[in-house]
C-alpha positions as CSV (number, residue, x, y, z in Angstrom):
1,M,-6.6,11.2,3.9
2,S,-7.7,10.7,0.3
3,R,-6.1,14.1,-0.6
4,R,-2.8,12.8,0.5
5,L,-3.2,9.7,-1.7
6,E,-4.3,11.9,-4.6
7,L,-1.0,13.8,-4.4
8,L,1.0,10.6,-4.4
9,R,-1.0,9.4,-7.4
10,N,-0.3,12.6,-9.3
11,W,3.4,12.1,-8.6
12,L,3.2,8.6,-10.1
13,Y,1.6,10.0,-13.3
14,Q,4.7,12.3,-13.7
15,H,7.4,9.8,-12.8
16,E,8.8,6.4,-13.7
17,P,7.2,4.0,-11.2
18,A,4.0,2.3,-12.2
19,A,3.2,2.0,-8.5
20,F,4.6,2.9,-5.1
21,I,4.7,0.6,-2.0
22,V,4.6,2.1,1.5
23,T,5.6,-0.2,4.3
24,A,6.4,2.1,7.3
25,P,3.4,2.0,9.6
26,V,3.5,5.7,10.2
27,N,3.4,6.5,6.5
28,V,0.6,4.0,5.9
29,R,-1.3,5.8,8.6
30,Y,-0.5,9.2,7.3
31,L,-1.8,8.4,3.8
32,T,-4.9,6.3,4.8
33,G,-5.7,6.7,8.5
34,F,-5.1,2.9,8.9
35,F,-2.8,1.8,11.6
36,S,-1.4,-1.7,11.9
37,S,1.8,-3.3,12.9
38,S,1.5,-5.5,9.8
39,A,0.4,-3.5,6.8
40,A,1.6,-2.2,3.4
41,L,0.0,0.2,1.1
42,L,0.3,-0.1,-2.7
43,V,-0.6,3.1,-4.6
44,T,-1.1,3.1,-8.4
45,P,-2.2,6.0,-10.5
46,D,-5.7,4.7,-10.3
47,S,-6.1,2.9,-7.1
48,A,-4.8,2.0,-3.6
49,Y,-4.6,-1.3,-1.8
50,I,-4.0,-2.0,1.9
51,F,-2.3,-5.3,2.4
52,T,-2.6,-6.7,6.0
53,D,-3.2,-9.9,7.8
54,E,-6.5,-11.3,9.2
55,R,-6.0,-9.7,12.6
56,Y,-6.7,-6.3,11.0
57,S,-9.1,-7.3,8.2
58,E,-12.1,-5.5,9.6
59,A,-10.3,-2.3,10.2
60,A,-8.6,-2.4,6.8
61,R,-12.0,-3.0,5.1
62,S,-13.3,0.2,6.7
63,V,-10.8,2.4,5.0
64,A,-12.7,4.3,2.4
65,C,-9.7,5.4,0.2
66,A,-8.2,2.0,-0.3
67,D,-9.2,-1.6,-1.0
68,A,-8.3,-4.2,1.6
69,V,-6.3,-7.3,0.6
70,I,-5.9,-9.9,3.3
71,L,-2.7,-12.0,3.3
72,E,-1.1,-14.4,5.6
73,R,1.0,-13.2,8.6
74,N,4.2,-13.2,6.7
75,L,3.1,-10.0,5.0
76,L,6.2,-9.0,2.9
77,S,6.9,-12.4,1.7
78,D,3.3,-13.0,0.7
79,L,3.1,-9.5,-0.9
80,A,6.1,-10.2,-3.0
81,Q,4.3,-13.2,-4.4
82,V,1.0,-11.4,-5.3
83,L,2.4,-7.9,-6.3
84,H,2.3,-8.7,-10.0
85,E,-1.5,-9.1,-9.7
86,Y,-2.0,-5.5,-8.7
87,T,0.5,-3.7,-10.9
88,S,2.9,-4.0,-13.8
89,G,6.1,-2.2,-14.4
90,P,8.5,-0.6,-11.9
91,V,7.4,-0.2,-8.3
92,G,8.9,2.5,-6.1
93,F,9.4,1.8,-2.4
94,E,10.7,3.4,0.8
95,S,14.4,2.7,0.5
96,R,15.1,3.3,4.2
97,R,12.4,0.8,5.1
98,L,13.1,-2.2,2.8
99,T,16.5,-3.8,2.0
């Protein structure tokens, strides 16, 4: 899984976004092995963070290739409020997943 994240990080080095946020559960799982109905993955050129709620905290903390950040159950709303703490500049996202 960390190889997949590494490929995404390399892409970030070569393109405009300072970070990329993944919100589709199937894509979060593909990149990290972590599956949750309430999760988002933020990938920067240097790190990765799994945002999830307390129900999945133990599983998220066991993912070796990303740091776990535990938020409230309203994940996307809470993530929007703390995103600036984890990255600066433009953030790419899955356009078919977020409006």
